[in-house]
Wavefront OBJ file of the C-alpha trace (Angstrom):
o trace
v -98.540 9.511 -36.226
v -96.225 12.475 -35.742
v -93.465 13.504 -38.086
v -89.939 13.420 -36.659
v -87.596 15.903 -38.271
v -85.000 16.022 -35.502
v -83.528 13.261 -33.428
v -84.548 13.745 -29.765
v -81.740 14.893 -27.479
v -82.132 11.679 -25.463
v -81.094 9.681 -28.535
v -78.219 11.894 -29.745
v -75.282 10.033 -28.217
v -76.792 6.566 -28.237
v -76.378 5.527 -31.873
v -72.688 4.656 -31.559
v -73.331 2.651 -28.394
v -76.169 0.663 -29.969
v -74.184 0.060 -33.155
v -71.142 -1.085 -31.175
v -73.198 -3.385 -28.984
v -75.204 -4.746 -31.917
v -72.387 -6.924 -33.256
v -72.299 -10.517 -31.947
v -68.508 -10.584 -31.665
v -68.533 -7.414 -29.597
v -71.332 -8.835 -27.458
v -69.158 -11.883 -26.756
v -66.241 -9.618 -25.846
v -68.443 -7.711 -23.396
v -69.671 -10.983 -21.879
v -66.041 -11.944 -21.148
v -65.851 -9.262 -18.450
v -66.856 -10.048 -14.887
v -68.313 -7.154 -12.914
v -65.601 -4.563 -12.293
v -62.962 -6.632 -14.099
v -60.179 -5.145 -16.205
v -58.770 -7.268 -19.032
v -55.856 -6.792 -21.392
v -55.948 -7.661 -25.070
v -54.371 -11.108 -24.643
v -56.897 -12.020 -21.953
v -59.739 -10.932 -24.215
v -58.293 -12.794 -27.226
v -58.156 -15.980 -25.119
v -61.948 -15.838 -24.624
v -62.766 -15.810 -28.338
v -61.961 -17.546 -31.608
v -61.083 -14.215 -33.227
v -57.562 -13.161 -34.141
v -55.779 -10.521 -32.112
v -56.197 -8.118 -35.028
v -59.962 -8.706 -35.106
v -60.247 -8.303 -31.331
v -58.240 -5.076 -31.531
v -60.668 -3.768 -34.158
v -63.701 -4.640 -32.019
v -62.108 -3.101 -28.932
v -61.514 0.105 -30.881
v -65.180 0.250 -31.927
v -66.342 -0.368 -28.350
v -63.878 2.171 -26.966
v -64.803 4.853 -29.533
v -68.475 4.356 -28.644
v -67.603 4.779 -24.942
v -68.798 1.233 -24.150
v -65.282 0.436 -22.915
v -62.776 2.523 -21.021
v -59.063 1.783 -21.058
v -55.856 2.509 -19.222
v -52.273 1.863 -20.222
v -50.205 0.290 -17.451
v -46.623 -0.155 -18.573
v -46.810 -1.880 -21.948
v -50.272 -3.331 -21.347
v -53.609 -1.691 -22.098
v -56.442 -2.752 -19.818
v -60.093 -2.427 -20.767
v -63.249 -2.430 -18.679
v -66.919 -1.797 -19.335
v -67.933 1.832 -18.973
v -71.125 0.974 -17.124
v -72.120 4.567 -16.477
v -72.049 5.498 -20.199
v -74.040 2.421 -21.226
v -76.559 2.818 -18.410
v -76.983 6.525 -19.176
v -77.636 5.838 -22.871
v -80.159 3.105 -22.113
v -81.821 5.179 -19.413
v -82.154 8.178 -21.732
v -83.913 6.054 -24.328
v -86.153 4.411 -21.724
v -87.082 7.769 -20.229
v -87.947 9.152 -23.639
v -90.102 6.116 -24.472
v -91.857 6.205 -21.092
v -92.631 9.905 -21.429
v -93.775 9.760 -25.041
v -96.100 6.770 -24.875
l 1 2 3 4 5 6 7 8 9 10 11 12 13 14 15 16 17 18 19 20 21 22 23 24 25 26 27 28 29 30 31 32 33 34 35 36 37 38 39 40 41 42 43 44 45 46 47 48 49 50 51 52 53 54 55 56 57 58 59 60 61 62 63 64 65 66 67 68 69 70 71 72 73 74 75 76 77 78 79 80 81 82 83 84 85 86 87 88 89 90 91 92 93 94 95 96 97 98 99 100 101
């Protein structure tokens, strides 16, 4: 067994993504999106039993972790899954595991 004193570069930016995606409520929010779909807060709230305040909190966590992107259109904020960021994080971890085992 080798000692790990530093986190590998491939893992550096993944912790926030894995933490954000580890919560069941946030998983349900992500499952509400169809491929390429953009949803506003009210649309997301309608897919869950959570309050708007709770959904807003979970959206903030997902957005801060780069799992979701957003765009303000008029008074509405639309969210969508940042597939490239999630895929990159997962791929970096997979590549590290494949190369180290």
